[in-house]
C-alpha positions in Angstrom: 0.0 0.0 0.0 1.3 3.5 -0.9 1.4 6.1 1.7 1.7 9.9 1.9 3.9 11.5 4.4 2.1 14.5 5.9 4.3 17.2 7.3 3.1 19.9 9.4 3.9 23.2 8.1 3.8 26.9 9.0 3.3 29.7 6.4 6.9 30.7 7.0 7.9 27.8 4.6 5.4 28.4 2.0 7.9 29.9 -0.4 10.2 26.8 0.2 7.5 24.6 -1.0 6.2 26.8 -4.0 9.4 28.4 -5.5 12.2 25.9 -4.2 10.3 22.8 -4.6 11.5 21.5 -1.3 10.2 20.5 2.2 12.6 20.5 5.2 12.0 18.0 8.3 14.1 19.2 11.2 16.2 16.2 12.4 14.8 16.9 16.0 11.4 15.5 14.6 12.9 12.3 13.5 14.0 10.9 10.3 11.0 9.8 8.1 10.9 6.0 7.2 9.9 6.5 3.3 10.9 2.9 2.3 9.5 1.3 5.4 6.0 3.1 4.9 6.1 3.1 0.9 5.8 6.8 1.0 6.4 8.1 -2.5 4.4 11.2 -1.8 4.4 14.1 0.5 1.7 16.4 1.6 2.4 19.8 3.6 -0.3 20.3 6.2 -0.5 24.0 6.9 -1.4 24.3 10.5 -2.3 28.0 11.0 -3.8 30.7 8.9 -7.3 31.1 7.6 -7.3 27.8 5.8 -5.3 25.2 7.5 -5.1 21.9 6.0 -3.7 20.0 2.9 -4.6 21.3 -0.6 -1.8 19.4 -2.7 0.2 16.3 -2.7 3.7 16.2 -4.2 5.7 13.4 -5.7 9.1 13.1 -3.7 11.9 12.9 -6.4 14.8 13.1 -4.0 15.7 12.8 -0.2 18.9 14.2 1.2 20.2 15.4 4.5 21.8 18.9 5.3 23.0 18.0 8.6 20.1 19.7 10.2 17.1 18.6 8.2 16.0 15.9 5.9 15.4 17.6 2.6 12.6 16.4 0.3 12.7 17.5 -3.3 9.4 17.9 -4.8 8.1 16.9 -8.4 4.5 16.7 -9.8 1.7 17.9 -7.5 -1.7 17.1 -7.4 -4.7 19.3 -6.2 -7.2 17.8 -4.0 -10.9 18.4 -4.7 -11.3 19.9 -1.1 -9.1 20.6 2.0 -7.9 17.6 3.7 -7.9 17.9 7.7 -7.3 14.4 8.7 -4.0 15.0 10.7 -4.0 13.4 14.2 -1.7 16.0 15.7 0.3 18.9 14.5 3.7 18.4 16.0 5.0 15.5 14.1 4.8 14.0 10.6 2.6 11.1 10.0 1.8 8.6 7.4 -1.5 8.2 5.8 -2.8 5.8 2.8 -2.8 7.5 -0.6 -6.5 6.3 -1.1 -7.5 8.5 1.9 -6.7 11.5 -0.4 -8.8 10.1 -3.3 -6.1 9.2 -5.5 -4.5 5.9 -6.9 -1.0 5.7 -8.5 -1.0 5.1 -12.3 2.5 4.9 -12.2 5.2 6.4 -9.7 4.8 10.3 -10.1 1.6 10.1 -11.7 -1.8 10.0 -9.9 -5.4 9.7 -10.9 -8.5 10.7 -8.8 -10.9 8.1 -7.9 -14.5 8.0 -6.5 -15.3 5.6 -3.9 
């Protein structure tokens, strides 16, 4: 089963996601176990502001470590039909099945919406 790594984010990092195509996860929060969870996608969950939640899922192109953070390089993005707010807590990253977001994987890096 394919999972999505859900990462709590604050507005301070919106430009990092939208312009630099990266998500940083501070090592003090732990090191994501992407292979163990078969997590090929990541979703920033904006936790503050007027519209908290997840609006997009991104394909993870590459993972590196800069000494302070795990750095996820983002690829294709997929827009959700509605904002998703299913995160259990906002202090640590979580893993959720891809199907919970209304998508199936056609091939790695390419998702298609499905209706249940």
